[in-house]
C-alpha positions as CSV (number, residue, x, y, z in Angstrom):
1,M,-1.6,-5.9,-2.1
2,H,-1.8,-7.1,-5.6
3,I,-3.7,-4.9,-8.2
4,E,-4.5,-5.5,-11.8
5,S,-5.0,-2.3,-13.9
6,L,-5.1,-1.1,-17.4
7,P,-1.6,-0.3,-18.9
8,S,-2.9,3.2,-19.8
9,L,-3.5,4.1,-16.2
10,S,-0.6,5.9,-14.5
11,I,0.7,4.0,-11.5
12,S,1.2,7.2,-9.5
13,I,-2.5,8.2,-10.1
14,L,-3.7,4.8,-9.2
15,V,-1.7,4.9,-5.9
16,K,-2.9,8.4,-5.1
17,K,-6.5,7.4,-5.6
18,L,-6.1,4.3,-3.4
19,E,-4.3,6.2,-0.7
20,G,-6.9,9.1,-0.7
21,R,-9.9,6.8,-0.7
22,S,-8.6,4.4,2.0
23,S,-7.4,7.3,4.2
24,W,-10.9,8.9,3.9
25,L,-12.7,5.6,4.7
26,L,-10.4,4.9,7.7
27,Q,-10.9,8.4,9.1
28,Q,-14.6,8.1,8.7
29,K,-14.6,4.8,10.6
30,F,-12.1,5.9,13.2
31,P,-12.4,9.7,13.7
32,S,-9.6,9.7,16.2
33,L,-7.1,9.0,13.4
34,G,-7.6,12.4,11.9
35,K,-6.5,14.0,15.2
36,Q,-3.3,11.9,15.3
37,Y,-2.0,12.9,11.8
38,W,-0.9,16.4,10.9
39,A,-3.1,17.8,8.2
40,H,-4.9,14.4,8.0
41,H,-1.9,12.9,6.0
42,F,-2.4,9.2,6.8
43,W,0.0,7.6,4.3
44,V,3.8,8.3,3.9
45,I,5.2,9.6,0.7
46,G,6.4,6.8,-1.6
47,F,5.4,3.4,-2.8
48,G,6.8,0.3,-4.3
49,C,5.5,-1.1,-7.6
50,W,6.6,-3.8,-9.9
51,S,5.1,-6.0,-12.6
52,T,4.7,-9.6,-11.6
53,G,3.7,-11.0,-14.9
54,Y,3.0,-14.7,-14.4
55,I,4.6,-14.9,-11.0
56,T,2.2,-16.5,-8.4
57,D,1.0,-14.7,-5.3
58,A,3.0,-17.3,-3.3
59,V,6.2,-16.2,-4.9
60,V,5.5,-12.5,-4.3
61,N,4.6,-13.2,-0.7
62,E,7.8,-15.3,-0.2
63,Y,9.8,-12.4,-1.6
64,L,8.1,-9.8,0.7
65,E,8.5,-12.0,3.8
66,Y,12.2,-12.6,3.1
67,H,12.8,-8.8,2.9
68,R,10.7,-8.1,5.9
69,K,12.8,-10.6,8.0
70,S,16.1,-9.3,6.6
71,K,15.3,-5.8,7.7
72,G,13.8,-6.9,11.1
73,D,10.5,-5.4,10.0
74,D,7.7,-7.9,10.9
75,H,4.5,-6.3,9.8
76,S,3.0,-9.6,8.7
77,G,-0.3,-9.1,10.4
């Protein structure tokens, strides 16, 4: 996911809001999810974040795909 935000917005607060809202929406749409996760914690602790500057989406996706393959983690869709 690529997100553009104000430099004054804390990354950790932005991620916390995204995780909270997306978890709530998913659990509203799929109520059985709430029963599968202890205390309704949908997301794991931790996140990766870096500034891409003028790097294109294609370059970022290539980087991510390379690292997914090198770890044997194919969550490409």
